[in-house]
matplotlib code that plots the C-alpha trace (Angstrom):
import matplotlib.pyplot as plt

x = [-28.4, -28.7, -26.4, -28.0, -30.4, -31.2, -34.6, -35.2, -34.1, -36.7, -39.7, -40.4, -38.4, -36.8, -37.4, -39.6, -37.8, -34.4, -34.1, -34.3, -30.8, -29.8, -30.7, -27.7, -25.1, -24.3, -24.0, -21.5, -19.5, -19.0, -18.5, -16.3, -13.9, -14.2, -13.0, -10.1, -8.9, -9.2, -12.1, -14.6, -15.5, -14.6, -18.1, -16.5, -13.7, -15.7, -16.2, -14.3, -17.2, -17.1, -13.2, -13.4, -15.8, -13.8, -10.9, -13.3, -13.9, -10.3, -9.4, -12.5, -14.0, -17.3, -18.3, -19.5, -23.1, -22.4, -20.8, -23.7, -26.1, -24.4, -22.6, -24.9, -28.4, -28.7, -28.2, -25.3, -24.5, -22.3, -20.6, -19.7, -17.0, -14.0, -13.7, -12.0, -14.0, -17.4, -16.0, -15.1, -18.7, -20.6, -19.1, -18.9, -21.9, -24.2, -23.7, -25.4, -23.4, -20.9, -18.5, -18.8, -21.2, -20.7, -23.8, -22.7, -19.4, -21.1, -23.7, -20.7, -18.4, -20.9, -24.3, -24.5, -25.4, -28.1, -31.9, -31.3, -28.3, -29.8, -28.7, -24.9, -23.8, -21.7, -18.5, -15.2, -14.5, -17.0, -15.8, -12.1, -13.5, -15.2, -12.7, -10.4, -12.7, -13.4, -9.5, -9.1, -12.3, -10.5, -7.1, -8.9, -10.7, -7.6, -5.7, -8.8, -8.9, -5.3, -5.5, -8.4]
y = [-37.9, -40.5, -39.9, -42.6, -45.6, -48.7, -48.3, -44.8, -46.3, -49.1, -47.3, -44.9, -45.6, -48.9, -51.3, -54.0, -57.4, -56.4, -57.2, -54.8, -54.8, -53.6, -50.3, -50.5, -51.0, -47.4, -46.7, -50.2, -49.3, -45.9, -47.3, -50.1, -47.0, -45.3, -48.7, -49.2, -45.8, -45.7, -43.4, -45.3, -44.3, -45.3, -47.3, -50.1, -50.9, -50.9, -54.6, -57.9, -58.5, -55.0, -55.3, -58.3, -57.2, -54.4, -56.5, -58.7, -55.8, -54.6, -58.5, -58.6, -61.3, -59.3, -56.2, -52.9, -53.9, -56.9, -54.5, -52.0, -54.9, -56.8, -53.9, -50.8, -52.4, -50.8, -47.3, -44.9, -42.6, -39.9, -41.9, -44.5, -41.9, -40.4, -36.5, -36.5, -39.1, -36.9, -33.7, -35.1, -36.9, -34.1, -31.9, -35.1, -37.4, -34.8, -31.6, -30.8, -27.4, -26.7, -29.9, -33.2, -35.3, -39.0, -40.0, -38.5, -39.9, -43.2, -43.0, -41.9, -44.9, -47.5, -46.9, -44.5, -47.6, -49.5, -49.2, -47.3, -47.2, -49.9, -52.3, -52.1, -54.9, -55.3, -56.7, -55.7, -55.0, -52.3, -50.9, -50.9, -48.9, -46.4, -46.2, -44.5, -41.6, -41.6, -41.7, -38.4, -36.7, -37.1, -36.1, -33.1, -32.5, -32.5, -30.1, -27.9, -27.7, -27.6, -24.3, -22.8]
z = [-18.9, -21.5, -24.7, -26.6, -26.0, -28.3, -27.2, -28.8, -32.2, -32.4, -33.3, -36.2, -39.1, -37.7, -40.2, -39.2, -40.7, -38.5, -34.8, -32.4, -31.3, -34.8, -33.1, -31.0, -33.6, -34.0, -30.2, -29.7, -32.7, -30.9, -27.7, -29.1, -30.2, -26.8, -25.1, -27.4, -26.9, -22.9, -22.8, -20.7, -17.3, -13.9, -13.6, -15.7, -13.6, -10.6, -10.6, -12.2, -14.5, -16.4, -16.4, -18.3, -20.9, -21.5, -22.2, -24.2, -26.6, -26.9, -27.6, -30.4, -28.4, -28.4, -30.3, -28.8, -29.3, -27.5, -24.5, -24.7, -24.0, -21.6, -19.5, -20.6, -20.6, -24.3, -22.9, -23.5, -20.3, -19.5, -16.8, -19.5, -20.6, -18.8, -18.7, -22.0, -23.6, -22.5, -23.5, -27.1, -27.1, -26.5, -29.3, -32.1, -30.6, -29.5, -30.6, -33.7, -34.5, -37.0, -38.2, -39.2, -36.7, -35.7, -37.3, -40.7, -40.2, -40.0, -42.9, -45.2, -44.0, -43.6, -44.6, -47.7, -49.9, -47.4, -46.9, -43.3, -40.7, -38.9, -41.5, -40.8, -40.0, -36.6, -37.5, -36.4, -40.6, -40.5, -37.3, -38.8, -41.3, -39.1, -36.7, -39.0, -39.1, -35.6, -35.0, -37.6, -35.8, -32.1, -33.4, -35.2, -31.7, -29.7, -31.8, -31.4, -27.6, -27.7, -29.4, -27.2]

ax = plt.figure().add_subplot(projection="3d")
ax.plot(x, y, z, "-o")
ax.set_aspect("equal")
plt.show()
């Protein structure tokens, strides 16, 4: 099952003056964090090309959005995650229950002063701002799952 797809964001409120790839920036930043925390799925270790893309993200040679495009056909699937990454993602990225969500944190960290979330620039500087929130949410999630 798809968790998110860039093409889901190309219609509706998507700004006409932006390239379609901007619909995947938020997904790519999340994927970059997943990759940098070794929470990616085994599917990305099945061939040399995928391994090279993982290394390129970790070395900041490409962004997570580039990875989303080149390795995932602009689609974020459950198989892109290992078991721990999937469990966290289901709670934080997918669930609209109690507690902050990825989209709320993404907007608060990067898009509050912008016309839309799609105006966030796909840069490592923005990733660094967002990743601090993701790190905190992951620590909180792990602490909560350890108590369960």
